[in-house]
C-alpha positions as CSV (number, residue, x, y, z in Angstrom):
1,X,-13.9,-4.7,14.2
2,X,-16.8,-2.7,13.0
3,X,-17.4,-0.7,10.3
4,X,-17.5,2.6,12.6
5,X,-14.2,1.2,14.0
6,X,-12.6,0.7,11.4
7,X,-14.0,4.2,9.7
8,X,-12.4,5.9,13.4
9,X,-9.1,4.2,12.7
10,X,-8.7,5.0,9.2
11,X,-9.4,8.9,9.8
12,X,-7.1,8.9,12.8
13,X,-4.3,6.9,10.8
14,X,-5.2,9.9,8.0
15,X,-5.0,12.8,10.4
16,X,-1.5,11.6,12.5
17,X,0.1,11.2,8.8
18,X,-1.3,14.3,7.5
19,X,0.1,15.8,11.0
20,X,3.7,14.1,10.6
21,X,3.9,15.4,6.9
22,X,3.1,19.5,8.0
23,X,6.0,19.4,10.8
24,X,8.7,18.0,8.3
25,X,9.6,21.2,6.3
26,X,12.4,23.2,6.5
27,X,11.0,27.0,6.4
28,X,14.6,28.4,6.8
29,X,16.6,29.2,3.6
30,X,19.7,30.3,5.7
31,X,21.6,27.2,5.7
32,X,24.7,28.7,7.0
33,X,24.5,30.1,10.5
34,X,27.2,32.5,11.4
35,X,30.4,32.4,9.9
36,X,31.1,28.5,10.5
37,X,29.5,25.7,8.5
38,X,30.2,22.4,8.3
39,X,31.8,20.9,5.2
40,X,29.6,18.3,3.3
41,X,32.4,16.5,0.8
42,X,36.6,15.9,1.6
43,X,38.4,18.4,0.9
44,X,35.6,21.0,0.9
45,X,36.6,24.2,3.3
């Protein structure tokens, strides 16, 4: 591989990582939808 191909591969990989990590955030602050929420631990109601 030439230096130009390696640079293009690295730039593409960096852009892909940024796009994936950018979509991972949870913007929702309200975890309960409606009146029902699943218990997180045994015995929780």
